[in-house]
C-alpha positions as CSV (number, residue, x, y, z in Angstrom):
1,M,-33.2,10.2,-16.4
2,T,-30.2,8.4,-18.0
3,P,-29.8,4.6,-17.7
4,S,-27.4,5.2,-14.8
5,G,-30.1,7.0,-12.9
6,T,-28.6,10.5,-13.1
7,H,-30.5,13.5,-14.3
8,T,-29.3,15.4,-17.4
9,T,-29.7,19.1,-17.1
10,T,-30.4,20.9,-20.4
11,K,-29.5,24.4,-21.5
12,K,-33.2,25.2,-21.5
13,E,-33.5,24.2,-17.8
14,L,-30.5,26.4,-16.9
15,V,-32.0,29.3,-18.8
16,N,-35.3,28.9,-16.9
17,R,-33.5,28.7,-13.5
18,I,-31.3,31.8,-14.3
19,A,-34.2,33.8,-15.6
20,D,-36.2,33.0,-12.4
21,R,-33.3,33.9,-10.2
22,T,-32.3,37.1,-12.0
23,G,-35.7,38.4,-13.1
24,Q,-34.4,38.6,-16.7
25,T,-36.5,37.3,-19.6
26,K,-35.7,33.8,-20.9
27,V,-34.8,35.3,-24.3
28,V,-32.1,37.6,-22.8
29,V,-30.7,34.8,-20.6
30,K,-30.6,32.4,-23.5
31,E,-28.7,34.9,-25.7
32,I,-26.2,35.6,-22.9
33,L,-25.6,31.9,-22.1
34,Q,-25.2,31.1,-25.8
35,S,-22.8,34.0,-26.3
36,F,-20.8,32.7,-23.4
37,L,-20.6,29.2,-24.8
38,D,-19.8,30.5,-28.3
39,E,-16.9,32.5,-26.8
40,I,-15.5,29.5,-25.1
41,V,-15.6,27.5,-28.3
42,D,-14.0,30.3,-30.3
43,E,-11.2,30.7,-27.8
44,L,-10.5,27.0,-27.7
45,A,-10.5,26.9,-31.5
46,L,-7.7,29.5,-31.5
47,G,-5.8,27.3,-29.1
48,H,-6.2,29.6,-26.2
49,R,-6.4,28.5,-22.6
50,L,-9.5,29.5,-20.5
51,E,-9.2,29.8,-16.8
52,F,-12.2,30.3,-14.5
53,R,-10.9,30.6,-11.0
54,E,-12.5,28.1,-8.5
55,F,-14.3,26.4,-11.4
56,G,-11.6,25.0,-13.7
57,V,-9.4,25.4,-16.7
58,F,-10.1,24.5,-20.4
59,E,-7.1,23.9,-22.7
60,V,-6.4,22.4,-26.0
61,R,-3.9,19.5,-26.2
62,E,-2.3,17.9,-29.2
63,R,-2.5,14.2,-29.4
64,R,0.2,12.6,-31.5
65,A,-0.6,10.1,-34.3
66,R,-0.6,6.5,-33.2
67,R,-1.2,3.0,-34.3
68,A,-4.2,1.2,-32.8
69,Q,-5.9,-2.1,-33.2
70,N,-9.5,-2.8,-34.0
71,P,-10.6,-5.1,-31.1
72,R,-13.2,-6.9,-33.2
73,T,-11.1,-7.6,-36.3
74,L,-7.6,-7.3,-34.8
75,E,-6.7,-5.1,-37.8
76,K,-4.0,-2.5,-37.3
77,V,-5.2,1.0,-38.0
78,E,-3.4,4.4,-38.1
79,V,-5.0,7.0,-35.9
80,P,-4.1,10.5,-37.0
81,A,-2.9,13.3,-34.7
82,K,-5.7,15.5,-33.4
83,R,-6.5,18.3,-31.0
84,V,-8.6,17.5,-27.9
85,V,-10.1,19.7,-25.2
86,K,-8.9,19.0,-21.7
87,F,-10.7,20.3,-18.6
88,K,-9.0,20.5,-15.2
89,V,-11.4,20.8,-12.3
90,G,-11.0,23.8,-10.0
91,R,-10.8,23.9,-6.2
92,L,-14.5,24.8,-5.6
93,M,-15.9,22.3,-8.0
94,R,-13.6,19.6,-6.7
95,E,-14.8,20.3,-3.1
96,K,-18.5,20.3,-4.1
97,V,-18.5,17.5,-6.7
98,C,-15.6,15.2,-6.2
99,E,-14.9,15.1,-2.5
100,Q,-18.4,15.0,-1.1
101,P,-20.2,11.6,-0.9
102,L,-23.1,11.2,-3.3
103,T,-26.3,12.5,-1.9
104,P,-29.7,10.8,-2.4
105,A,-31.9,12.0,-5.2
106,P,-34.0,15.1,-4.2
107,P,-37.7,14.4,-3.5
108,D,-38.8,15.9,-6.8
109,R,-36.7,13.4,-8.7
110,P,-37.6,9.8,-7.9
111,E,-34.8,7.5,-7.2
112,A,-34.0,4.9,-9.9
113,P,-34.0,1.3,-8.8
114,E,-30.7,-0.5,-8.4
115,P,-29.6,-2.2,-11.6
116,A,-29.7,-6.0,-11.3
117,A,-26.4,-7.8,-11.4
118,P,-25.8,-9.3,-14.9
119,E,-26.4,-13.0,-15.2
120,R,-23.4,-15.1,-15.9
121,R,-23.8,-17.4,-18.8
122,N,-21.2,-20.0,-17.7
123,P,-20.7,-19.6,-14.0
124,A,-17.4,-20.9,-12.7
125,P,-17.6,-24.3,-10.9
126,P,-17.4,-24.1,-7.1
127,A,-13.9,-24.2,-5.7
128,P,-12.9,-27.6,-4.3
129,E,-12.9,-27.8,-0.5
130,R,-9.4,-27.2,0.8
131,R,-7.9,-29.8,3.1
132,D,-4.5,-29.9,4.7
133,P,-2.4,-32.9,3.8
134,P,-2.0,-35.6,6.5
135,P,1.3,-35.5,8.4
136,P,3.9,-38.0,7.2
137,P,4.0,-41.3,9.2
138,G,6.2,-41.2,12.2
139,D,6.3,-37.4,12.5
140,R,3.8,-36.4,15.1
141,S,5.4,-33.2,16.3
142,P,3.3,-30.1,15.9
143,F,6.4,-28.0,15.1
């Protein structure tokens, strides 16, 4: 489990599940899965867009060069232009992952305890009690 309590699924686990479901050997499933992943990387390296209906779309975007600031030293640094991979979630994945509430951990995966709230080093002083000012002398009207 990761620190956030979520499970990380590895390629090996996927290979095992697919092999069990299809009856293929793990070696064959691993070769097919690796070939599929290699093809995705090769297509993206060529700048091509990959669209998997209902799943999502991978595409390469160009990021322009920019000037940034190191937050620790406040030094200005030049960040060069670069290419990044963008993934847009498809309809089926959005429905299954993004729009459904989180479900509790399955019984075979124990639930992680809630992380404790971080302690504040210098807690803020309590707010002073708020009191309405007294009415001016001679003005007793509630309006």
